[in-house]
C-alpha positions as CSV (number, residue, x, y, z in Angstrom):
1,M,60.1,-141.1,173.6
2,A,60.4,-138.2,175.9
3,T,58.7,-138.6,179.3
4,H,58.0,-134.9,179.7
5,H,58.0,-131.6,177.8
6,N,60.5,-129.0,178.8
7,N,58.0,-126.9,180.7
8,E,56.6,-129.6,183.0
9,L,59.1,-130.5,185.6
10,T,58.9,-128.9,189.1
11,M,59.9,-129.6,192.7
12,E,57.2,-132.3,192.7
13,H,59.3,-134.4,190.3
14,I,62.5,-134.4,192.3
15,G,64.1,-137.9,192.3
16,E,62.3,-139.0,189.2
17,H,64.2,-140.5,186.2
18,V,63.2,-138.6,183.1
19,V,63.9,-138.5,179.3
20,L,63.8,-135.1,177.6
21,K,64.4,-134.1,173.9
22,G,64.8,-130.8,172.2
23,F,67.2,-128.2,170.8
24,V,70.2,-126.7,172.7
25,Q,69.2,-123.2,173.5
26,K,72.6,-122.3,175.1
27,R,75.5,-123.8,177.0
28,R,77.3,-122.4,180.0
29,D,80.7,-123.9,180.7
30,L,81.9,-123.0,184.2
31,G,84.9,-125.4,184.1
32,N,83.9,-127.9,186.8
33,L,80.3,-127.5,185.8
34,V,78.5,-127.4,182.5
35,F,74.9,-126.3,182.1
36,V,72.8,-126.7,179.0
37,D,69.4,-125.2,178.4
38,L,67.3,-127.7,176.4
39,R,64.3,-126.1,174.5
40,D,61.3,-127.7,172.9
41,Q,57.9,-126.4,171.7
42,E,56.7,-126.0,175.3
43,G,59.6,-124.5,177.2
44,I,63.2,-124.9,178.6
45,T,64.8,-127.3,181.1
46,Q,68.3,-127.0,182.4
47,L,70.6,-130.0,182.0
48,A,73.5,-130.2,184.5
49,F,76.9,-132.0,183.9
50,D,78.8,-132.1,187.2
51,A,82.6,-132.3,187.5
52,D,82.6,-136.0,188.2
53,N,80.1,-136.7,185.4
54,D,81.7,-138.9,182.7
55,L,79.4,-137.2,180.2
56,K,80.8,-133.7,180.9
57,S,83.0,-133.7,177.8
58,I,79.9,-134.4,175.6
59,G,78.1,-131.5,177.4
60,Q,81.0,-129.2,176.6
61,A,80.8,-130.1,172.9
62,L,77.1,-129.3,172.6
63,K,76.4,-126.2,170.5
64,N,73.4,-124.1,169.9
65,E,70.5,-125.8,168.0
66,Y,72.0,-129.3,168.3
67,V,69.1,-131.8,168.6
68,V,69.6,-133.8,171.8
69,E,68.1,-136.6,173.9
70,A,69.0,-136.5,177.6
71,E,68.2,-138.8,180.4
72,G,68.7,-138.1,184.1
73,V,67.3,-137.5,187.5
74,V,65.4,-134.4,188.5
75,R,67.1,-132.5,191.3
76,E,66.7,-129.1,193.0
77,R,68.7,-126.3,191.6
78,S,71.2,-124.5,193.9
79,S,70.7,-121.3,192.0
80,K,67.1,-121.0,191.1
81,N,65.6,-118.9,188.2
82,P,62.2,-117.4,189.1
83,N,61.7,-116.3,185.5
84,M,61.5,-119.9,184.3
85,K,58.6,-122.3,184.9
86,T,61.2,-125.0,185.5
87,G,63.6,-122.7,187.3
88,D,63.5,-124.6,190.6
89,I,65.0,-127.8,189.2
90,E,67.6,-129.2,186.8
91,I,68.4,-132.6,185.4
92,D,71.5,-134.5,186.6
93,V,72.3,-136.1,183.3
94,T,73.1,-139.8,183.2
95,K,72.8,-140.3,179.5
96,V,73.0,-138.0,176.5
97,R,72.7,-138.6,172.8
98,V,73.2,-136.1,170.0
99,L,70.4,-136.8,167.5
100,N,71.7,-134.2,165.0
101,T,74.3,-131.5,164.8
102,A,73.6,-127.9,163.6
103,K,75.5,-125.2,161.8
104,Q,75.9,-121.9,163.5
105,P,72.4,-120.3,162.9
106,P,72.4,-116.9,161.1
107,M,70.1,-115.5,163.8
108,L,69.5,-115.7,167.5
109,I,66.7,-118.3,168.2
110,Q,65.0,-116.2,170.9
111,D,62.2,-113.7,171.2
112,N,64.5,-110.7,171.4
113,T,66.4,-111.7,168.3
114,D,68.4,-108.9,166.6
115,A,67.8,-110.4,163.1
116,L,66.3,-108.2,160.4
117,E,62.9,-109.4,159.1
118,D,64.3,-110.3,155.8
119,T,66.7,-112.7,157.5
120,R,64.0,-114.1,159.6
121,L,61.8,-114.7,156.5
122,K,64.7,-116.2,154.5
123,Y,65.3,-118.7,157.4
124,R,61.7,-119.0,158.4
125,Y,62.2,-122.6,159.7
126,L,64.6,-121.2,162.2
127,D,62.4,-118.1,163.0
128,L,59.6,-120.5,163.8
129,R,61.6,-122.0,166.6
130,R,61.3,-118.8,168.6
131,P,58.9,-119.1,171.5
132,K,56.9,-116.1,170.3
133,L,56.0,-117.6,166.9
134,Q,55.5,-121.1,168.5
135,K,52.9,-119.4,170.7
136,M,51.3,-117.7,167.8
137,M,50.9,-120.9,165.8
138,T,49.5,-122.6,168.9
139,L,47.0,-119.7,169.3
140,R,46.0,-120.0,165.7
141,H,45.4,-123.7,166.1
142,E,43.3,-123.1,169.3
143,I,41.2,-120.4,167.5
144,M,40.5,-122.7,164.6
145,Q,39.5,-125.6,166.8
146,A,37.2,-123.3,168.9
147,V,35.5,-122.1,165.7
148,R,35.1,-125.6,164.4
149,S,33.7,-126.9,167.7
150,Y,31.1,-124.0,167.9
151,L,29.9,-124.3,164.3
152,N,29.8,-128.1,164.4
153,Q,27.5,-128.1,167.4
154,A,25.4,-125.5,165.6
155,S,24.7,-128.0,162.8
156,F,27.0,-126.5,160.2
157,L,28.7,-128.7,157.6
158,E,32.3,-128.0,156.7
159,I,32.5,-128.1,152.9
160,E,35.5,-127.3,150.6
161,T,35.1,-125.1,147.5
162,P,37.4,-125.0,144.4
163,I,40.8,-123.4,144.3
164,L,41.0,-123.5,140.5
165,T,38.0,-121.5,139.3
166,A,36.8,-118.9,136.8
167,S,37.8,-115.3,137.1
168,T,35.1,-113.2,138.8
169,P,37.0,-110.1,140.0
170,E,35.8,-108.9,143.4
171,G,37.8,-105.6,143.9
172,A,41.4,-106.8,143.5
173,R,43.2,-108.4,140.7
174,D,43.0,-112.2,140.3
175,Y,45.9,-114.6,140.4
176,V,45.6,-116.5,137.2
177,V,46.8,-120.0,136.3
178,P,47.3,-120.9,132.6
179,S,45.6,-124.1,131.4
180,R,47.8,-126.5,129.6
181,I,44.9,-128.4,128.1
182,H,42.6,-125.6,127.1
183,K,44.6,-123.2,124.9
184,G,44.4,-119.5,125.6
185,K,42.3,-120.1,128.8
186,H,43.2,-119.6,132.4
187,Y,41.9,-120.5,135.8
188,A,41.7,-117.9,138.6
189,L,42.5,-118.5,142.3
190,P,39.5,-117.5,144.4
191,Q,39.5,-114.1,146.1
192,S,36.8,-115.6,148.3
193,P,34.3,-118.5,148.1
194,Q,31.5,-116.0,147.7
195,L,29.6,-117.5,144.7
196,F,30.3,-121.1,145.6
197,K,28.9,-120.7,149.1
198,Q,25.8,-119.1,147.7
199,L,25.5,-121.9,145.2
200,L,25.7,-124.3,148.2
201,M,22.6,-122.6,149.5
202,V,20.9,-123.1,146.1
203,G,22.0,-126.7,146.4
204,G,20.0,-127.1,149.6
205,F,22.8,-127.0,152.2
206,E,21.3,-124.8,154.9
207,R,24.4,-124.3,157.0
208,Y,27.9,-124.2,155.5
209,Y,31.3,-123.1,156.8
210,Q,34.9,-123.5,155.7
211,I,38.3,-122.3,156.8
212,A,39.1,-121.2,153.3
213,K,42.3,-120.1,151.5
214,C,41.8,-116.9,149.5
215,F,44.0,-115.1,147.1
216,R,44.1,-111.4,146.1
217,D,46.7,-109.6,144.0
218,E,46.6,-106.3,145.7
219,D,49.0,-103.8,147.3
220,L,50.0,-105.2,150.7
221,R,50.4,-103.7,154.2
222,S,51.1,-105.0,157.7
223,D,47.6,-106.6,158.0
224,R,47.4,-108.0,154.4
225,Q,48.9,-111.0,152.6
226,P,48.4,-112.1,149.0
227,E,47.1,-115.4,150.3
228,F,45.1,-115.4,153.5
229,T,42.6,-117.5,155.4
230,Q,39.0,-116.7,156.2
231,I,36.4,-118.3,158.3
232,D,33.6,-118.5,155.8
233,I,30.0,-118.9,156.9
234,E,26.6,-119.1,155.0
235,M,23.1,-119.8,156.2
236,S,19.7,-120.3,154.5
237,F,16.3,-119.3,155.8
238,V,17.7,-116.6,158.1
239,D,17.5,-112.8,158.4
240,Q,20.3,-110.3,159.2
241,E,19.7,-110.6,162.9
242,A,20.2,-114.3,162.9
243,V,23.5,-114.1,161.1
244,I,24.7,-111.4,163.5
245,D,23.6,-113.3,166.6
246,L,25.3,-116.5,165.5
247,S,28.5,-114.7,164.6
248,E,28.6,-112.8,167.9
249,Q,28.1,-116.0,169.9
250,M,30.9,-117.7,167.9
251,I,33.3,-114.9,168.7
252,K,32.3,-114.9,172.3
253,H,32.9,-118.7,172.4
254,V,36.4,-118.2,170.9
255,M,37.2,-115.4,173.4
256,K,36.1,-117.5,176.4
257,T,37.6,-120.8,175.2
258,V,41.0,-119.5,173.9
259,M,41.6,-116.2,175.7
260,K,39.6,-117.0,178.9
261,V,37.9,-113.6,178.5
262,P,34.1,-113.8,179.0
263,L,32.2,-111.3,177.0
264,N,28.7,-111.1,178.4
265,E,27.3,-107.9,177.0
266,P,25.9,-107.6,173.5
267,F,28.4,-106.1,171.1
268,K,27.9,-102.4,170.4
269,R,26.1,-101.5,167.2
270,I,26.5,-98.3,165.2
271,T,25.5,-97.4,161.6
272,Y,27.9,-96.8,158.8
273,A,26.8,-93.2,158.8
274,E,27.5,-92.8,162.5
275,A,30.9,-94.5,162.1
276,M,32.0,-92.1,159.3
277,R,30.5,-89.1,161.2
278,D,32.1,-89.8,164.6
279,Y,35.3,-91.6,163.7
280,G,36.0,-90.9,160.0
281,S,36.3,-94.6,159.4
282,D,34.1,-97.6,158.6
283,K,36.3,-99.6,160.9
284,P,36.5,-97.3,164.0
285,D,38.6,-97.9,167.0
286,T,36.1,-97.1,169.8
287,R,38.4,-97.7,172.7
288,F,38.8,-93.9,173.1
289,E,36.8,-90.8,172.2
290,L,38.4,-88.0,170.1
291,K,35.3,-88.0,167.9
292,L,35.2,-85.8,164.8
293,K,33.1,-82.7,165.1
294,D,31.6,-80.8,162.1
295,L,32.7,-77.2,162.2
296,S,31.2,-76.3,158.8
297,D,28.5,-74.2,160.4
298,V,31.0,-72.4,162.6
299,F,32.8,-71.1,159.5
300,K,29.8,-70.5,157.2
301,T,30.3,-66.7,157.4
302,T,34.1,-66.8,158.2
303,S,36.4,-64.1,156.8
304,F,39.1,-66.7,156.4
305,Q,39.0,-67.0,152.6
306,V,40.6,-70.5,152.5
307,F,37.8,-72.0,154.6
308,Q,35.2,-70.0,152.8
309,N,36.4,-71.3,149.4
310,I,36.3,-74.9,150.5
311,L,32.7,-74.5,151.9
312,N,31.6,-72.8,148.6
313,D,33.0,-75.8,146.7
314,G,30.9,-78.2,148.7
315,G,33.7,-79.2,151.1
316,S,33.6,-79.8,154.8
317,I,35.5,-78.5,157.8
318,Q,35.9,-80.8,160.8
319,G,38.0,-81.0,163.9
320,I,39.0,-83.1,166.9
321,S,39.7,-81.7,170.4
322,V,42.9,-83.1,172.0
323,P,42.8,-82.9,175.8
324,N,45.7,-81.0,177.3
325,G,47.1,-80.8,173.8
326,N,48.8,-77.5,174.4
327,T,51.4,-79.1,176.7
328,E,51.5,-82.6,175.1
329,F,52.1,-81.4,171.5
330,S,55.0,-79.2,170.4
331,R,55.1,-77.4,167.1
332,K,57.4,-80.2,165.9
333,D,54.8,-82.8,166.9
334,I,52.1,-80.9,165.1
335,D,54.3,-80.7,162.0
336,K,54.4,-84.5,162.1
337,L,50.6,-84.7,162.4
338,T,50.4,-82.5,159.3
339,D,52.6,-84.9,157.4
340,E,50.3,-87.8,158.6
341,A,47.2,-85.8,157.4
342,K,48.8,-85.2,154.0
343,K,49.4,-89.0,153.6
344,H,45.6,-89.3,153.6
345,G,44.9,-86.6,151.0
346,A,44.7,-83.5,153.1
347,K,46.4,-80.4,151.7
348,G,47.3,-79.3,155.2
349,L,46.3,-79.3,158.9
350,S,45.0,-76.2,160.8
351,F,45.1,-76.0,164.5
352,V,44.2,-73.7,167.4
353,K,45.5,-73.8,170.9
354,L,43.0,-72.7,173.5
355,E,44.5,-70.8,176.4
356,A,42.8,-68.9,179.3
357,D,43.2,-65.5,177.8
358,K,44.0,-66.1,174.2
359,V,43.9,-68.4,171.2
360,T,47.1,-69.2,169.3
361,G,47.9,-71.0,166.1
362,P,48.4,-70.0,162.4
363,I,44.7,-69.4,161.8
364,A,44.0,-67.7,165.2
365,K,44.2,-64.2,163.7
366,F,41.4,-65.0,161.3
367,L,39.0,-66.2,164.0
368,S,36.4,-64.0,165.6
369,E,35.6,-64.3,169.3
370,P,32.1,-65.9,168.5
371,E,33.8,-68.4,166.2
372,V,36.3,-69.4,168.9
373,E,33.4,-69.9,171.4
374,H,31.5,-71.9,168.8
375,I,34.6,-74.1,168.2
376,K,34.8,-74.7,172.0
377,T,31.1,-75.6,172.2
378,V,31.0,-77.9,169.2
379,C,34.3,-79.7,170.0
380,G,33.7,-79.8,173.7
381,A,37.1,-78.2,174.1
382,N,38.5,-76.4,177.2
383,N,41.4,-74.1,177.9
384,G,44.6,-76.1,177.5
385,D,43.2,-78.2,174.7
386,L,44.4,-78.4,171.1
387,V,41.9,-78.4,168.3
388,L,43.1,-80.1,165.0
389,I,41.1,-78.9,161.9
390,V,41.0,-80.3,158.4
391,A,39.2,-78.5,155.6
392,D,38.7,-80.4,152.3
393,K,36.3,-82.7,150.5
394,L,34.3,-84.7,153.0
395,A,36.0,-88.0,152.1
396,V,39.5,-86.5,152.6
397,V,38.5,-84.8,155.9
398,Q,37.2,-88.1,157.3
399,A,40.2,-90.1,156.1
400,A,42.7,-87.6,157.5
401,L,41.1,-86.9,160.9
402,G,40.1,-90.6,161.2
403,H,43.8,-91.4,161.0
404,L,45.0,-88.5,163.2
405,R,42.7,-89.5,166.1
406,K,44.5,-92.8,166.3
407,V,47.9,-91.2,166.1
408,V,47.0,-88.8,168.9
409,A,45.5,-91.5,171.0
410,K,48.7,-93.6,170.8
411,K,50.9,-90.6,171.7
412,L,48.6,-89.7,174.7
413,D,48.4,-93.4,175.8
414,L,44.6,-93.4,175.6
415,I,44.4,-96.9,174.3
416,D,43.9,-99.9,176.6
417,E,45.4,-102.8,174.7
418,N,43.5,-105.3,177.0
419,V,40.1,-104.0,175.9
420,F,38.4,-105.6,173.0
421,D,35.8,-103.2,171.5
422,F,33.8,-105.5,169.3
423,T,31.4,-103.3,167.4
424,W,28.9,-104.0,164.6
425,V,28.8,-101.5,161.8
426,L,25.3,-101.7,160.1
427,D,23.3,-100.1,157.3
428,W,25.9,-99.7,154.7
429,P,25.2,-97.9,151.4
430,M,24.6,-100.4,148.5
431,F,26.8,-98.3,146.2
432,E,29.5,-95.7,146.0
433,Y,29.8,-93.3,143.0
434,D,33.2,-92.8,141.5
435,E,33.6,-89.3,140.0
436,E,36.6,-90.4,137.9
437,T,35.0,-93.3,136.1
438,K,31.4,-91.8,136.3
439,R,29.9,-95.1,137.5
440,Y,28.6,-96.8,140.6
441,Y,30.5,-99.6,142.5
442,A,29.2,-102.0,145.1
443,L,30.5,-100.9,148.5
444,H,30.6,-104.5,149.7
445,H,30.0,-106.7,146.7
446,P,27.4,-107.0,143.9
447,F,25.5,-109.9,145.5
448,T,24.5,-107.9,148.6
449,R,20.8,-107.4,149.2
450,V,19.1,-104.0,149.3
451,Q,17.0,-103.3,152.3
452,D,13.3,-103.8,151.7
453,K,12.5,-100.2,152.4
454,H,14.8,-99.0,149.6
455,K,13.9,-101.5,146.8
456,S,11.8,-98.8,145.2
457,I,14.8,-96.4,144.8
458,L,17.3,-99.0,143.7
459,I,17.2,-97.9,140.1
460,D,16.4,-94.2,140.2
461,E,18.4,-93.2,143.4
462,P,20.9,-95.9,143.9
463,E,23.2,-93.6,146.0
464,K,20.5,-93.5,148.7
465,A,19.9,-97.2,148.9
466,L,21.1,-99.0,152.0
467,A,22.0,-102.7,152.1
468,Y,21.6,-105.5,154.6
469,C,25.3,-105.3,155.4
470,Y,27.2,-105.8,158.6
471,D,30.9,-105.6,159.5
472,L,32.4,-106.6,162.9
473,V,35.2,-104.3,163.8
474,V,37.6,-104.4,166.8
475,Q,40.7,-102.3,167.7
476,G,40.2,-100.3,164.5
477,Y,40.4,-103.4,162.2
478,E,37.7,-105.1,160.2
479,L,37.5,-108.5,161.7
480,G,34.6,-109.8,159.6
481,G,32.1,-108.7,157.0
482,G,28.9,-110.1,155.6
483,S,25.5,-109.4,154.2
484,M,22.2,-110.8,153.3
485,R,22.4,-112.0,149.7
486,I,20.2,-111.4,146.6
487,H,18.2,-114.6,146.0
488,E,16.0,-113.4,143.1
489,A,17.4,-113.3,139.6
490,M,15.5,-110.2,138.7
491,M,17.0,-108.2,141.6
492,Q,20.5,-109.5,140.8
493,D,20.0,-108.2,137.2
494,S,18.9,-104.8,138.5
495,V,22.0,-104.5,140.6
496,F,24.3,-105.5,137.7
497,N,22.5,-102.8,135.6
498,V,23.2,-100.1,138.2
499,L,26.8,-101.1,138.2
500,G,26.9,-100.6,134.5
501,L,27.6,-104.2,133.5
502,S,26.3,-105.0,130.0
503,K,24.2,-108.1,129.4
504,E,27.1,-109.6,127.7
505,E,29.4,-109.0,130.7
506,Q,26.8,-110.3,133.1
507,Q,26.5,-113.5,131.1
508,T,30.2,-114.0,130.6
509,R,31.2,-113.3,134.2
510,F,28.2,-114.5,136.2
511,G,25.9,-116.4,133.8
512,F,26.3,-119.7,135.7
513,F,25.3,-117.9,138.9
514,T,22.3,-115.9,137.7
515,E,20.9,-119.0,136.0
516,A,21.2,-120.9,139.3
517,L,19.1,-118.2,141.0
518,Q,16.2,-119.1,138.6
519,Y,15.8,-122.6,140.1
520,G,14.3,-121.7,143.5
521,T,16.9,-120.1,145.7
522,P,16.2,-119.7,149.5
523,P,16.8,-116.4,151.3
524,H,20.3,-116.6,152.7
525,G,23.1,-114.6,154.2
526,G,26.5,-115.0,155.6
527,I,29.7,-113.6,156.9
528,A,33.5,-114.1,156.6
529,F,36.0,-113.5,159.3
530,G,39.7,-112.9,158.7
531,L,41.4,-115.8,160.6
532,D,44.9,-114.2,160.2
533,R,43.6,-110.9,161.5
534,L,41.8,-112.5,164.4
535,V,45.0,-114.3,165.5
536,M,47.0,-111.1,165.0
537,L,44.6,-109.2,167.3
538,L,44.4,-111.8,170.0
539,G,48.1,-112.4,169.8
540,H,48.8,-108.6,170.4
541,T,50.9,-108.1,167.3
542,D,50.4,-105.6,164.5
543,N,52.2,-107.7,161.9
544,I,50.2,-110.3,160.1
545,R,53.4,-112.2,159.1
546,D,53.8,-113.1,162.8
547,V,50.7,-115.4,162.6
548,I,51.3,-117.2,159.3
549,A,53.7,-120.0,159.3
550,F,55.2,-119.2,155.9
551,P,54.3,-115.6,154.9
552,K,55.2,-113.4,152.0
553,T,57.0,-110.0,152.3
554,S,55.3,-106.7,151.6
555,S,56.3,-107.1,148.0
556,A,54.5,-110.6,147.8
557,Q,57.8,-112.6,147.8
558,C,58.8,-115.7,149.7
559,L,62.5,-115.1,150.6
560,M,62.9,-118.7,151.7
561,T,61.7,-120.5,148.5
562,H,62.4,-117.5,146.2
563,A,58.8,-117.4,144.9
564,P,57.7,-116.1,142.6
565,S,60.4,-117.8,140.7
566,V,61.4,-118.2,137.0
567,V,59.6,-121.1,135.4
568,S,61.8,-123.5,133.5
569,A,62.2,-123.2,129.7
570,E,60.7,-126.6,129.3
571,Q,57.5,-125.6,131.1
572,L,57.2,-122.4,129.2
573,A,57.7,-124.2,125.9
574,V,54.7,-126.5,126.7
575,F,52.5,-123.5,127.4
576,K,53.7,-121.6,124.3
577,E,53.2,-124.6,122.1
578,N,49.7,-125.0,123.5
579,E,48.9,-121.3,122.9
580,E,50.1,-121.6,119.3
581,K,48.0,-124.7,118.5
């Protein structure tokens, strides 16, 4: 066994006889001297083969990624490396053994590798040797252990829930698994343990948690994977405040234990309405200002026909003021911002540049002097600032400007990456109405409890009903989301009715659950945190694939195992035969 890891040895160990193991990072053959960097999970140590060392020929034969065991004596380096923790010492090798040879790797095993991501994912086992990913996996482990230690001391039980279950779609498509035994029937992989954790509350378990695998067949992006892991929590006999407080204390425990960052102040709280009004997003990045400002009243009597038509159609006109934007943003830059706005549904992007003696921009000629002054007042803009304006349906305006404020902030370097802006978003609407399908959808999920003060309007004015709902957001990402749950069968039926589910659909999809509610269900609520996303944020990466050992591509493929793969004809024949029986 090795006596030390490759990050441990310092000047204090000079003269000690040690045994080290690891991979060859690189070899430097200087003729009379041969140096080999030996790498393990913890770091790198330099091995030295002197001119009179009988083992020098072995050292000269070592190649990158050979697996090696080396014995020797710690000595002071003549040429020290201040960038290495072990840079003051080296090992005068007295014995070396090659445990395994290695082919020439198809990529550099180092943080600044030049390999394409497809190559890295195809050879993920080699990619995982890179120090960056080793640190990410270590960080993931530490976060999981911190979560478990906090919840265990808070009297929670870790309970597993099924992976093969019934299909109860929760917003994305299910992954389905055909049953060999039951012809024509399928299992579904869980999108979340939502119903099971509520059933655990029905079963009398008052505090449950699970680090759970979840599966959703949805379009992917940099912070999504088809299979992901969430920290799932549910509690009985609590109110919203209790769930929020426990969740906040758990996150603070993780930050202090893993990141050594004490968070002493209560997390900021804003309502869903405030988040959408000020930031155009239900997951706002609050590390910088650039808040949206409503300019609809400014233009209510405008002579600019485009804006007037939008307001007459019930649309909205809003803007953000960019400090010193006149000098920071060229016309080419603004054209790029226009393209970004269009990606989020906007037909275009208007702007005005405020200068000491004039206003410039494509719409400047349509603006009266009072309108210009009103824009300055509403947006808090000064001479030299750039005001970006989007006019469209409210949802489009908020989506476009909500995105643009982040693009602008990044360009102006307004974001402090070392600040964690944990913010609770509360008071979510129960439902959202879809004009295309002419029906209501649950904004969170259909098991969310309506606030007591809005029970009376649940049926007749569902669009006005608010829920006991709470999301924790940070750096512009949703870190966790939860709610108080419906624990009365009658209220659950009412919510299903608002959603337009027939009695037959309710029984087929959720009959087992609604029956359980009839056997005495305690008030309960919970929350789920995205573990992958938490590691991604604390690890300062914007790619979720960096924090999962064996991730899928953006097209939900595994380039290493070639999944999804073709199933053998024999397997398909079994299923086909079963279907035909």
